[in-house]
C-alpha positions as CSV (number, residue, x, y, z in Angstrom):
1,M,-40.2,-34.1,-25.0
2,E,-40.5,-34.7,-21.3
3,T,-37.6,-33.4,-19.3
4,K,-38.9,-32.8,-15.8
5,S,-40.7,-34.3,-12.8
6,L,-44.4,-34.8,-13.1
7,S,-45.0,-36.7,-9.9
8,R,-46.5,-33.8,-7.9
9,Q,-49.4,-31.8,-9.1
10,R,-48.6,-28.1,-8.9
11,D,-50.4,-25.0,-10.0
12,F,-47.9,-23.0,-12.2
13,S,-50.4,-20.5,-13.3
14,Y,-49.3,-17.8,-10.9
15,Y,-45.7,-17.7,-12.0
16,I,-44.0,-16.2,-15.1
17,N,-40.8,-18.0,-16.2
18,P,-38.3,-15.5,-17.7
19,Y,-36.7,-16.4,-21.0
20,T,-39.4,-19.0,-21.6
21,N,-42.1,-19.6,-24.2
22,L,-45.0,-18.6,-21.9
23,K,-47.7,-20.4,-23.9
24,A,-45.8,-23.7,-24.2
25,N,-44.9,-23.5,-20.6
26,E,-48.5,-23.5,-19.6
27,T,-48.7,-27.1,-21.0
28,S,-45.3,-28.5,-20.0
29,G,-44.7,-26.6,-16.8
30,P,-41.2,-25.8,-15.4
31,L,-38.6,-28.1,-14.0
32,V,-38.9,-27.6,-10.2
33,I,-35.5,-27.6,-8.5
34,E,-35.8,-28.3,-4.8
35,R,-32.3,-28.4,-3.3
36,G,-28.6,-28.2,-4.2
37,E,-25.4,-29.9,-3.0
38,G,-21.9,-29.0,-4.4
39,V,-22.1,-28.9,-8.2
40,F,-25.4,-30.8,-8.2
41,V,-29.1,-29.7,-8.0
42,Y,-32.1,-32.0,-7.4
43,D,-35.6,-31.8,-8.6
44,E,-38.7,-32.4,-6.5
45,D,-38.5,-36.2,-7.2
46,G,-34.9,-36.3,-6.1
47,K,-33.4,-36.6,-9.6
48,E,-29.8,-35.4,-9.7
49,Y,-28.5,-32.8,-12.3
50,L,-24.9,-31.7,-12.6
51,E,-25.3,-28.0,-13.0
52,G,-23.1,-27.3,-16.0
53,M,-24.1,-23.6,-16.1
54,S,-23.5,-22.6,-12.4
55,G,-27.1,-21.6,-12.4
56,L,-26.9,-18.5,-14.6
57,W,-23.1,-18.3,-14.9
58,C,-22.9,-17.4,-11.2
59,V,-22.7,-20.1,-8.6
60,S,-18.9,-20.4,-8.5
61,L,-18.8,-22.0,-5.0
62,G,-21.5,-24.6,-5.6
63,F,-24.9,-24.9,-4.0
64,S,-24.0,-25.7,-0.4
65,E,-21.2,-23.4,0.8
66,S,-21.8,-23.2,4.6
67,R,-19.6,-20.1,5.1
68,L,-21.8,-18.0,2.8
69,I,-24.9,-19.2,4.7
70,R,-23.3,-18.3,8.0
71,A,-22.3,-14.9,6.7
72,A,-25.8,-14.1,5.7
73,E,-27.2,-15.3,9.0
74,Q,-24.7,-13.3,11.1
75,Q,-25.4,-10.1,9.1
76,M,-29.1,-10.6,9.4
77,K,-28.6,-10.7,13.2
78,T,-26.3,-7.7,13.2
79,L,-27.8,-5.3,10.7
80,P,-30.5,-6.8,8.4
81,Y,-30.9,-3.7,6.4
82,Y,-29.6,-0.2,6.0
83,H,-29.3,2.2,3.1
84,S,-26.5,4.2,1.6
85,F,-28.4,7.5,0.9
86,T,-27.6,10.9,2.4
87,G,-24.1,10.1,3.6
88,K,-24.9,6.9,5.5
89,V,-23.5,3.4,4.8
90,P,-23.5,0.0,6.4
91,A,-20.0,-0.9,7.8
92,V,-19.8,-4.1,5.9
93,T,-20.5,-2.3,2.6
94,L,-17.5,-0.1,3.2
95,E,-15.3,-3.1,3.8
96,L,-16.5,-4.7,0.6
97,S,-15.9,-1.6,-1.4
98,E,-12.3,-1.4,-0.1
99,R,-11.7,-5.0,-1.1
100,L,-13.1,-4.5,-4.6
101,V,-11.1,-1.4,-5.3
102,E,-7.9,-3.3,-4.1
103,M,-8.7,-6.2,-6.5
104,A,-9.5,-4.2,-9.6
105,P,-7.2,-4.8,-12.6
106,K,-6.9,-1.1,-13.3
107,P,-6.7,1.5,-10.5
108,M,-10.3,2.3,-9.6
109,S,-11.6,4.8,-7.1
110,K,-15.1,4.0,-6.0
111,V,-17.9,1.4,-6.1
112,L,-21.6,2.2,-6.8
113,Y,-23.9,-0.7,-5.9
114,A,-27.1,-2.1,-7.4
115,N,-28.8,-5.5,-7.4
116,S,-28.1,-7.0,-10.8
117,G,-25.8,-6.7,-13.7
118,S,-28.6,-5.2,-15.7
119,E,-29.0,-2.4,-13.2
120,S,-25.3,-1.7,-12.9
121,N,-24.9,-1.6,-16.7
122,D,-27.8,0.8,-16.8
123,T,-26.1,2.9,-14.1
124,A,-22.8,2.9,-16.1
125,V,-24.6,4.6,-19.0
126,K,-26.1,7.2,-16.7
127,V,-22.6,7.9,-15.2
128,A,-21.2,8.2,-18.7
129,W,-23.8,10.8,-19.6
130,Y,-23.3,12.6,-16.3
131,Y,-19.5,12.6,-16.9
132,Q,-19.8,13.9,-20.5
133,N,-22.4,16.6,-19.5
134,A,-20.1,17.8,-16.7
135,L,-17.2,18.2,-19.2
136,G,-19.4,20.4,-21.5
137,R,-20.1,17.6,-24.1
138,P,-23.9,17.5,-24.0
139,D,-24.2,15.9,-27.4
140,K,-22.1,12.8,-26.3
141,K,-25.0,10.5,-25.6
142,K,-24.7,7.4,-27.9
143,I,-23.4,4.1,-26.5
144,I,-21.6,1.6,-28.6
145,S,-22.4,-2.0,-27.8
146,R,-21.7,-5.1,-29.9
147,L,-23.8,-7.6,-31.7
148,R,-24.1,-10.8,-29.6
149,G,-23.3,-8.7,-26.5
150,Y,-25.4,-9.3,-23.4
151,H,-25.7,-6.5,-20.9
152,G,-29.1,-7.1,-19.3
153,V,-32.8,-6.3,-19.9
154,T,-33.7,-2.9,-18.4
155,I,-34.8,-0.4,-21.1
156,T,-31.2,0.8,-21.5
157,S,-29.2,-2.4,-20.8
158,G,-31.7,-4.3,-22.9
159,S,-31.0,-1.9,-25.7
160,L,-27.3,-2.5,-25.2
161,T,-27.8,-6.3,-25.5
162,G,-27.1,-7.1,-29.1
163,M,-29.7,-10.0,-29.6
164,D,-33.1,-9.8,-31.1
165,Y,-34.9,-11.7,-28.4
166,A,-34.2,-8.9,-25.9
167,H,-35.7,-6.4,-28.4
168,K,-38.8,-7.9,-30.0
169,G,-42.0,-6.6,-28.7
170,F,-40.3,-4.2,-26.2
171,D,-39.6,-1.2,-28.6
172,L,-35.8,-1.8,-28.2
173,P,-33.1,-0.9,-28.8
174,R,-33.5,2.8,-28.0
175,P,-32.1,5.3,-30.5
176,H,-29.0,6.2,-28.4
177,V,-27.5,2.7,-28.7
178,I,-25.5,1.6,-31.8
179,H,-24.1,-1.9,-32.3
180,A,-20.7,-2.8,-33.7
181,E,-19.6,-6.2,-34.9
182,A,-18.9,-9.1,-32.6
183,P,-15.4,-10.5,-32.6
184,H,-16.7,-13.9,-33.6
185,Y,-14.0,-15.3,-35.8
186,F,-15.6,-18.7,-36.5
187,R,-18.7,-17.1,-38.0
188,E,-17.7,-13.7,-39.2
189,A,-14.2,-14.1,-40.6
190,L,-13.9,-13.9,-44.4
191,P,-12.6,-16.9,-46.3
192,G,-8.9,-17.3,-45.7
193,E,-8.8,-14.3,-43.3
194,S,-6.3,-14.7,-40.4
195,E,-7.2,-13.7,-36.9
196,E,-4.8,-10.8,-37.1
197,A,-6.5,-9.5,-40.3
198,F,-9.9,-10.1,-38.8
199,T,-8.9,-8.0,-35.8
200,G,-7.6,-5.2,-38.0
201,R,-10.8,-5.2,-40.1
202,L,-13.0,-5.0,-36.9
203,A,-10.9,-2.1,-35.6
204,D,-11.2,-0.3,-38.9
205,S,-14.9,-0.9,-38.9
206,L,-15.3,0.4,-35.4
207,E,-13.5,3.6,-36.3
208,H,-15.6,4.0,-39.4
209,L,-18.8,3.6,-37.3
210,I,-17.6,6.2,-34.9
211,L,-16.8,8.7,-37.7
212,K,-20.1,7.9,-39.4
213,E,-22.1,8.6,-36.2
214,N,-19.9,11.6,-35.3
215,P,-17.4,11.1,-32.4
216,D,-18.9,14.2,-30.7
217,T,-22.1,12.2,-30.2
218,I,-20.7,9.0,-28.6
219,A,-20.2,8.8,-24.9
220,A,-19.0,5.3,-24.2
221,M,-18.5,1.8,-25.5
222,I,-19.5,-1.3,-23.4
223,A,-17.9,-4.7,-23.9
224,E,-17.6,-8.1,-22.2
225,P,-14.1,-9.5,-22.2
226,V,-15.7,-12.8,-23.3
227,Q,-19.2,-12.5,-24.8
228,G,-21.1,-15.0,-22.6
229,A,-24.8,-15.3,-23.4
230,G,-24.1,-14.3,-27.0
231,G,-22.2,-17.5,-27.6
232,V,-19.1,-17.7,-25.3
233,I,-17.3,-15.6,-28.0
234,I,-13.6,-15.4,-27.1
235,P,-12.1,-12.5,-29.0
236,P,-8.8,-12.7,-30.9
237,E,-5.8,-12.1,-28.6
238,K,-5.1,-8.5,-29.9
239,Y,-8.7,-7.4,-30.3
240,F,-8.9,-5.1,-27.3
241,Q,-5.4,-3.8,-27.9
242,A,-6.6,-2.7,-31.3
243,I,-9.8,-1.0,-30.3
244,Q,-8.8,0.8,-27.1
245,P,-6.6,3.5,-28.8
246,I,-9.5,4.3,-31.1
247,L,-11.8,4.9,-28.2
248,R,-9.2,7.1,-26.4
249,K,-8.6,9.1,-29.6
250,Y,-12.3,10.1,-29.7
251,Q,-12.7,10.6,-25.9
252,I,-15.1,7.6,-25.7
253,L,-15.2,5.9,-22.3
254,L,-14.8,2.1,-22.1
255,I,-17.1,0.1,-19.8
256,A,-16.0,-3.5,-19.1
257,D,-18.9,-5.7,-18.4
258,E,-17.3,-8.3,-16.1
259,V,-20.6,-9.8,-15.0
260,I,-19.8,-13.3,-16.3
261,C,-16.0,-13.1,-16.5
262,G,-15.3,-11.6,-13.1
263,F,-13.8,-13.4,-10.1
264,G,-11.8,-16.2,-11.7
265,R,-14.0,-17.6,-14.5
266,T,-11.4,-17.1,-17.2
267,G,-8.3,-18.1,-15.1
268,E,-7.6,-14.5,-14.1
269,M,-9.5,-12.7,-11.4
270,F,-11.0,-10.5,-14.1
271,G,-11.3,-11.0,-17.9
272,S,-9.9,-7.5,-18.3
273,T,-6.6,-8.8,-17.0
274,H,-6.5,-11.6,-19.5
275,F,-7.1,-9.3,-22.5
276,D,-5.2,-6.2,-21.2
277,I,-8.4,-4.1,-21.0
278,E,-8.0,-0.7,-19.2
279,P,-11.6,0.3,-18.5
280,D,-12.9,3.6,-17.2
281,M,-15.7,1.7,-15.5
282,M,-16.2,-2.0,-14.7
283,V,-19.4,-3.8,-13.9
284,V,-19.3,-6.9,-11.6
285,A,-22.1,-9.2,-10.3
286,K,-23.0,-12.9,-10.4
287,Q,-19.8,-14.5,-8.9
288,L,-19.4,-11.5,-6.7
289,S,-21.6,-13.4,-4.2
290,S,-21.5,-16.8,-5.9
291,G,-25.2,-16.0,-6.8
292,Y,-26.2,-16.5,-3.1
293,Q,-27.5,-12.9,-2.8
294,P,-28.5,-10.3,-5.4
295,I,-25.7,-7.7,-5.6
296,S,-23.8,-5.9,-8.4
297,G,-21.3,-3.1,-8.4
298,L,-20.0,-0.4,-10.8
299,L,-16.3,0.3,-10.2
300,I,-15.4,3.8,-11.3
301,S,-12.0,5.2,-12.1
302,D,-10.7,8.2,-10.2
303,A,-10.6,10.3,-13.4
304,V,-14.4,9.7,-13.9
305,Y,-15.2,10.0,-10.2
306,Q,-13.5,13.4,-9.8
307,V,-15.7,14.8,-12.6
308,M,-18.8,13.3,-10.9
309,R,-17.7,14.8,-7.6
310,E,-17.6,18.3,-8.9
311,Q,-20.8,18.0,-10.9
312,S,-22.7,16.7,-7.8
313,A,-21.4,19.6,-5.8
314,G,-22.9,22.0,-8.4
315,Y,-26.3,20.2,-8.3
316,G,-26.3,19.7,-4.5
317,M,-26.3,15.9,-4.7
318,F,-25.6,12.9,-7.0
319,G,-29.2,12.0,-7.7
320,H,-28.9,8.3,-8.2
321,G,-29.3,5.1,-6.1
322,Y,-31.6,2.3,-5.2
323,T,-33.3,1.3,-1.9
324,Y,-31.1,-1.8,-1.8
325,S,-27.8,-0.3,-3.1
326,G,-25.1,-1.8,-1.0
327,H,-27.6,-3.8,1.2
328,P,-25.6,-5.2,4.1
329,V,-26.7,-8.9,3.8
330,P,-25.6,-9.3,0.1
331,A,-22.5,-7.2,0.9
332,A,-21.6,-9.6,3.8
333,V,-22.0,-12.6,1.6
334,A,-20.0,-11.0,-1.2
335,L,-17.2,-10.1,1.2
336,E,-17.1,-13.7,2.5
337,T,-17.1,-15.0,-1.1
338,L,-14.0,-12.9,-2.0
339,K,-12.3,-14.2,1.2
340,I,-13.0,-17.8,0.0
341,Y,-11.6,-17.1,-3.4
342,E,-8.4,-15.8,-1.9
343,E,-8.0,-18.5,0.9
344,R,-8.7,-21.4,-1.5
345,N,-6.8,-19.8,-4.4
346,L,-9.7,-20.4,-6.7
347,V,-8.1,-18.6,-9.6
348,Q,-5.1,-21.0,-9.6
349,R,-7.6,-23.9,-9.3
350,V,-9.3,-22.7,-12.5
351,R,-5.9,-22.5,-14.2
352,D,-5.1,-26.0,-13.1
353,L,-8.4,-27.4,-14.3
354,A,-8.5,-25.4,-17.6
355,P,-6.3,-27.8,-19.6
356,R,-8.6,-30.8,-18.7
357,F,-11.6,-28.6,-19.6
358,S,-10.1,-27.5,-22.9
359,K,-9.1,-31.0,-23.8
360,A,-12.6,-32.3,-23.2
361,F,-14.0,-29.6,-25.5
362,R,-11.5,-30.4,-28.2
363,E,-12.5,-34.1,-28.0
364,L,-16.2,-33.0,-28.5
365,E,-15.1,-31.1,-31.6
366,E,-14.2,-34.4,-33.2
367,H,-17.9,-35.2,-33.5
368,P,-19.3,-34.6,-37.0
369,M,-22.0,-32.3,-35.6
370,I,-19.7,-30.0,-33.8
371,G,-18.4,-27.3,-36.0
372,T,-16.0,-25.7,-33.5
373,S,-15.3,-25.6,-29.8
374,R,-13.7,-23.0,-27.6
375,S,-13.0,-22.4,-24.0
376,L,-11.1,-20.1,-21.6
377,G,-10.6,-21.0,-18.0
378,L,-13.9,-22.8,-17.0
379,I,-16.2,-21.3,-19.6
380,G,-16.7,-22.9,-23.0
381,A,-19.0,-23.7,-25.9
382,V,-19.6,-25.8,-29.0
383,E,-21.4,-24.7,-32.2
384,L,-23.6,-27.3,-33.9
385,V,-23.4,-27.7,-37.7
386,R,-25.2,-29.9,-40.2
387,D,-22.1,-30.3,-42.4
388,K,-18.6,-29.6,-40.8
389,K,-16.7,-29.5,-44.1
390,K,-19.1,-27.1,-45.8
391,K,-19.6,-25.1,-42.6
392,E,-23.3,-25.5,-43.1
393,F,-25.5,-24.6,-40.1
394,F,-28.9,-26.1,-39.2
395,D,-32.1,-24.2,-40.0
396,P,-33.0,-22.3,-36.8
397,S,-36.6,-23.6,-37.0
398,Q,-35.3,-27.1,-36.2
399,K,-34.2,-25.9,-32.7
400,I,-31.3,-28.3,-32.6
401,G,-29.6,-26.6,-29.7
402,A,-32.8,-26.8,-27.6
403,H,-33.1,-30.5,-28.4
404,L,-29.6,-31.2,-27.3
405,V,-30.0,-29.3,-24.1
406,A,-33.2,-31.2,-23.4
407,Q,-31.4,-34.4,-24.0
408,A,-28.6,-33.3,-21.6
409,Q,-31.2,-32.7,-19.0
410,Q,-32.6,-36.2,-19.5
411,H,-29.0,-37.5,-18.8
412,G,-28.8,-35.4,-15.7
413,L,-26.8,-32.4,-17.0
414,I,-27.9,-28.8,-17.2
415,L,-26.5,-26.8,-20.1
416,R,-27.8,-23.8,-22.1
417,T,-28.5,-23.2,-25.7
418,L,-27.5,-19.8,-27.1
419,P,-28.5,-18.1,-30.3
420,G,-27.2,-19.9,-33.4
421,D,-27.3,-23.5,-31.9
422,I,-24.4,-22.7,-29.6
423,I,-24.2,-24.9,-26.4
424,A,-22.6,-23.2,-23.4
425,C,-20.9,-24.8,-20.4
426,C,-19.9,-22.9,-17.3
427,P,-19.6,-25.2,-14.2
428,P,-19.0,-24.1,-10.7
429,L,-15.3,-23.3,-10.0
430,I,-15.2,-26.0,-7.3
431,I,-15.9,-28.8,-9.7
432,S,-13.6,-31.8,-9.2
433,E,-11.8,-33.6,-12.0
434,S,-14.1,-36.7,-11.7
435,E,-17.2,-34.5,-11.7
436,M,-15.8,-32.7,-14.8
437,D,-15.3,-36.0,-16.5
438,E,-18.8,-37.1,-15.7
439,M,-20.1,-33.7,-17.0
440,F,-18.5,-34.3,-20.4
441,S,-19.6,-37.9,-20.5
442,R,-23.2,-36.8,-20.1
443,F,-22.6,-34.0,-22.6
444,K,-21.4,-36.4,-25.2
445,K,-24.4,-38.7,-24.7
446,A,-26.7,-35.7,-25.5
447,I,-24.7,-34.9,-28.6
448,D,-24.8,-38.5,-29.8
449,H,-28.6,-38.7,-29.3
450,T,-29.2,-35.4,-31.1
451,A,-27.0,-36.4,-34.0
452,N,-28.8,-39.8,-34.3
453,H,-32.1,-37.9,-34.5
454,F,-31.1,-35.1,-36.9
455,L,-28.2,-36.4,-39.0
456,N,-29.4,-40.0,-39.8
């Protein structure tokens, strides 16, 4: 099925597309995006696409925010690069750190920077090990993640990711990672099981897993407030309230992966606020700079930092960091992004738009091929089914989700298919009501076309 421009002859042989069937891509070639404006991007032939995924869940302010461009330009002129090693730091990075600590939903103490969510989640594991070693708990090394969780693709963060595609062929997951169940009520609840009972069962199962593995061997648990790339899985309301006391009971740190949820996506500044999560560490990225520059941060509580501080004094240094940790240009763009969020009250804007967004998803759910829909703030998803009454899913080999996303692209809408024929939608936070209506109109056309092809 053709979904892209073919008017220009290009040599794609020098480029590897991540998350792509490499062999098939040699024949079809990628969709070449040339420019962006607001919530739209345009291919090399000028065809318009409404970017229903904010790029990769990140371009909160759209593709043409002039203030971010100016912030990068000014910082390039002032200090284009400096590092944060050996007691040095760019001034703008200090300012960003202060702002992030002030914004954090639970009192945090420090920020440790990297370049992507993958790297910061990887760093969070290292810090958890460093912390447990410092307290004389050298056997506390295992990390609990969850099935359908997405935490990145480094060796450790790829192990944390609870989906097969991140593991196959890479010798992952590594032995120190164990996976608990996903709080996916639609797929995992027992017949007749209430959300409350489902939550209780998952909490009991988590404690059973901890006891089976031995609490003295478990350092931390990592969890997204909403599991994004795993299917936009919104947990039951009391889920985190049920599991946090268990973690505290066994001295297991909690790492909140806010890479997708952070900075207004859920209608709160952080997903942790929405679900009353009290993390020991919190990872941010993506919307931190509206995707305009690569930057991520690990926010660390004072209790964890004080232990790190004493341990580093004993070793003579804290032996971790990257060449581009706290790079001044991404830091300047991130700082300006946070100012825009505050000045334009983007969190309230998300709350104002959320009912319209939710209503549109509920209307999609009336379609016979949509088994369920869900949304929170401006992130949502539908699950495709062959038979709604029987809750019968399509055979994965049919690749129904991929077909629907390709059809959406034909209609000028970029969405994303996730494991299990789940279709995600995550538009820029600046989207207007009329643009949102147009987005769902194109979405419905893609659903109708796919249903006509596979259900008739």
